[in-house]
Structure formats: structure tokens, C-alpha cells
C-alpha positions as CSV (number, residue, x, y, z in Angstrom):
1,D,-44.5,-145.8,-64.8
2,N,-48.3,-145.6,-64.4
3,A,-48.0,-144.9,-60.6
4,C,-45.5,-142.1,-61.2
5,K,-47.6,-140.7,-64.0
6,W,-50.8,-140.6,-61.9
7,A,-49.7,-140.0,-58.4
8,R,-50.4,-136.7,-56.7
9,S,-47.4,-136.9,-54.5
10,H,-46.8,-140.5,-53.2
11,V,-45.9,-143.8,-54.8
12,R,-45.1,-146.9,-52.8
13,A,-43.5,-150.1,-54.0
14,G,-43.0,-153.2,-51.9
15,A,-42.3,-156.9,-51.9
16,R,-43.1,-159.6,-49.5
17,L,-42.6,-163.4,-49.4
18,L,-45.8,-165.3,-48.4
19,E,-45.8,-168.9,-47.1
20,A,-48.9,-171.0,-47.9
21,D,-49.7,-174.6,-48.6
22,G,-46.0,-175.6,-48.2
23,G,-44.8,-173.2,-50.8
24,Q,-43.8,-169.6,-51.2
25,T,-45.3,-166.8,-53.2
26,L,-43.6,-163.5,-54.0
27,E,-45.9,-160.5,-54.0
28,L,-44.8,-157.3,-55.6
29,C,-47.1,-154.3,-55.2
30,V,-47.0,-150.7,-56.5
31,E,-49.6,-148.2,-55.3
32,D,-50.1,-144.5,-55.5
33,D,-52.3,-141.6,-54.2
34,G,-53.7,-140.7,-57.6
35,P,-57.3,-140.9,-58.9
36,G,-57.2,-144.7,-59.0
37,I,-58.8,-147.0,-61.6
38,A,-62.6,-147.5,-61.6
39,P,-63.7,-151.0,-60.5
40,E,-65.4,-151.6,-63.9
41,Q,-62.1,-150.8,-65.7
42,R,-59.7,-152.8,-63.6
43,A,-59.8,-156.0,-65.6
44,A,-60.0,-154.2,-68.9
45,V,-56.7,-152.2,-68.4
46,L,-54.8,-155.5,-68.4
47,G,-55.7,-155.9,-72.1
48,R,-53.3,-154.7,-74.9
49,G,-54.0,-151.2,-76.0
50,V,-56.6,-150.5,-73.3
51,R,-56.2,-147.3,-71.4
52,A,-58.3,-146.0,-68.5
53,D,-57.6,-142.4,-69.6
54,S,-56.4,-141.2,-73.0
55,T,-55.7,-137.6,-71.8
56,V,-52.0,-138.4,-70.9
57,P,-49.4,-140.1,-73.1
58,G,-49.2,-143.8,-73.2
59,T,-49.7,-146.9,-75.3
60,G,-51.9,-149.1,-73.1
61,I,-49.5,-152.1,-73.3
62,G,-47.5,-151.8,-70.1
63,L,-50.0,-153.7,-67.8
64,A,-50.7,-156.2,-70.5
65,V,-47.0,-157.0,-70.9
66,A,-46.6,-157.2,-67.1
67,R,-49.6,-159.6,-67.1
68,D,-48.1,-161.8,-69.8
69,I,-44.7,-161.9,-68.1
70,A,-46.3,-162.9,-64.7
71,A,-48.4,-165.6,-66.5
72,A,-45.3,-167.0,-68.2
73,Y,-43.8,-167.6,-64.7
74,G,-47.1,-169.0,-63.3
75,G,-48.1,-165.8,-61.7
76,D,-50.9,-163.3,-61.8
77,I,-51.5,-159.6,-61.7
78,V,-54.3,-157.8,-59.9
79,V,-55.4,-154.2,-60.2
80,D,-57.4,-152.8,-57.3
81,A,-57.5,-149.8,-55.0
82,S,-54.9,-148.8,-52.4
83,A,-56.4,-148.9,-49.0
84,E,-53.8,-146.6,-47.5
85,L,-53.0,-144.2,-50.4
86,S,-56.5,-144.2,-52.0
87,G,-55.2,-144.5,-55.6
88,A,-54.5,-147.5,-57.7
89,R,-52.7,-150.7,-56.4
90,V,-51.2,-153.2,-58.8
91,C,-49.9,-156.5,-57.4
92,V,-48.0,-159.2,-59.2
93,T,-47.8,-162.6,-57.5
94,L,-45.2,-165.2,-58.5
95,R,-45.4,-168.7,-57.0
96,G,-42.2,-170.6,-56.0
97,G,-41.3,-173.7,-58.0
């Protein structure tokens, strides 16, 4: 939802299976060509009720819920910048059991 809300014209979603240390990790990434999230706000937007910009509708819980779900399955979520699209990039990693 955030990528579609903030993208100028492009949103990309992808998944890949990574092999490391004898196990597998699923990586799901969504990125856009919007304004991105400032480096100093990236960790904060994973908190409940935290919003990078309050000028558009939203509750500030989406990324926090995604973080909690990923953590419940032993995974993680990272917010950074899209190298190719220049907007935000959010990746969830889930490790195989």
C-alpha cells in the first residue's frame, strides 16, 4: 500500500530464494520511484503509529504489523533506498526451518 501511495509511476515487487549456510532464506522486496524514506526515519517507521509523512491518509501501523509478522516467523524487515528506482525499498526476509 505504501509503495502504491508514494510511487510517481513505478512499483516493483519481487521474491527470491537465497541459499546460505546450508539453509534457505526467502526475500520479498517492494520498491518504488517515490520520494523515499530519509535514512534517519527508516528504523522509526517500523514502530507502531510512526509515519514518515502525515500529509496523506494512513495509520502508521502497516510496517509495524509486517515487522511483527516477519519476527513471528524468525524473519526480519529492512527499510532502505531502491538503487534502481530511487524511492523506498522494503525487504522482508524469512529463514527456512
